[in-house]
C-alpha positions in Angstrom: 184.9 218.1 275.8 186.1 215.3 273.5 183.8 212.5 274.8 180.6 214.5 274.2 181.8 215.4 270.7 182.5 211.8 269.8 179.1 210.5 271.0 177.2 213.4 269.4 179.1 213.0 266.1 178.2 209.3 266.0 174.5 210.0 266.6 174.6 212.8 264.0 176.3 210.6 261.4 173.7 207.8 261.9 170.9 210.3 261.3 172.4 211.9 258.1 173.1 208.7 256.2 174.7 210.1 253.1 177.8 208.5 251.5 180.3 210.7 253.4 178.5 210.3 256.7 178.4 206.5 256.3 182.1 206.4 255.5 182.9 208.6 258.5 180.9 206.3 260.7 182.5 203.2 259.3 186.0 204.8 260.0 185.0 205.3 263.6 183.6 201.7 263.8 186.9 200.3 262.3 189.0 202.3 264.8 186.8 201.2 267.7 187.2 197.6 266.6 191.0 197.9 266.3 191.6 199.5 269.7 191.5 203.0 268.4 194.2 202.9 265.8 194.8 201.9 262.2 197.2 202.9 259.5 195.7 205.1 256.7 196.9 202.6 254.1 195.0 199.9 255.9 191.7 201.7 256.4 190.2 200.6 253.1 190.8 196.8 253.7 189.5 197.3 257.2 186.3 198.9 255.9 185.8 196.0 253.6 186.3 193.5 256.4 183.9 195.5 258.6 181.2 195.3 255.9 181.8 191.7 255.0 183.1 192.7 251.6 179.9 194.7 250.6 180.0 198.4 251.0 176.7 200.3 250.5 178.5 203.5 249.3 181.1 204.1 246.6 184.6 204.0 248.2 186.8 206.4 246.5 190.2 207.7 247.7 189.1 211.3 247.6 186.0 210.5 249.7 188.2 208.7 252.2 190.7 211.6 252.4 187.8 214.1 252.9 186.2 211.9 255.6 189.5 211.6 257.5 190.2 215.4 257.2 186.8 216.2 258.5 186.9 213.7 261.4 190.3 215.3 262.3 189.0 218.8 262.1 186.0 217.8 264.2 188.3 216.5 266.9 187.3 212.9 266.6 190.6 211.5 265.3 194.2 212.4 265.1 196.3 211.9 261.9 200.0 211.4 262.7 202.5 211.1 259.9 204.8 208.2 260.6 207.5 206.2 259.0 206.7 202.5 258.5 208.7 199.5 257.3 207.5 197.4 254.5 206.9 193.7 255.3 209.7 191.4 254.1 211.7 194.3 253.0 214.2 196.9 254.2 212.3 199.7 252.6 210.4 202.3 254.5 207.6 204.7 253.6 205.5 207.5 255.1 202.0 206.5 256.2 199.6 208.2 258.6 198.6 206.6 261.9 194.9 207.2 262.4 194.0 207.4 266.1 190.6 207.7 267.7 190.7 210.4 270.4 188.3 208.7 272.8 188.0 204.9 272.4 185.8 204.1 275.4 183.2 206.7 274.5 183.2 205.6 270.9 182.7 202.0 271.9 179.9 202.9 274.3 178.2 205.0 271.6 178.5 202.1 269.2 177.3 199.4 271.6 173.9 199.2 270.0 175.0 199.8 266.5 174.1 196.8 264.3 177.1 197.1 261.9 179.6 197.3 264.8 177.8 194.5 266.8 177.7 192.2 263.8 181.4 192.5 263.2 182.3 191.9 266.8 179.9 188.9 266.9 181.5 187.4 263.8 185.0 187.8 265.2 184.0 186.3 268.6 182.4 183.3 266.7 185.6 182.7 264.8 187.6 182.7 268.1 185.1 180.4 269.8 185.3 177.9 266.9 189.0 178.0 266.8 189.2 177.3 270.5 186.7 174.4 270.1 188.8 172.9 267.3 191.8 172.9 269.6 190.1 170.7 272.2 
């Protein structure tokens, strides 16, 4: 069952805490924040936003590729090759859409996670301030 796998994997990754596990957990956090989807080419900027610009592990492309492959083989995410258009251009390129298999379960499992909660809180504060400035 996918939902049990997602919840168990999140708990396992929190306990392990090595660089690969922290990256995999951050990928799940990013996907949960962005409604379960992100482009592979946007994962690194999203990870940096999640952590407020300070990552506590070395972010290398090969580590990211390994984390995504393992999350896919564990049944946590789907990687779908897609064609994308480039902004302000007529050019297209192949990217991969990264999709979380069970968004509600991931969000529930992350509900007490301080990194996830901190990002969501910061975003809500930005929205609140923007709305206050409009009044």
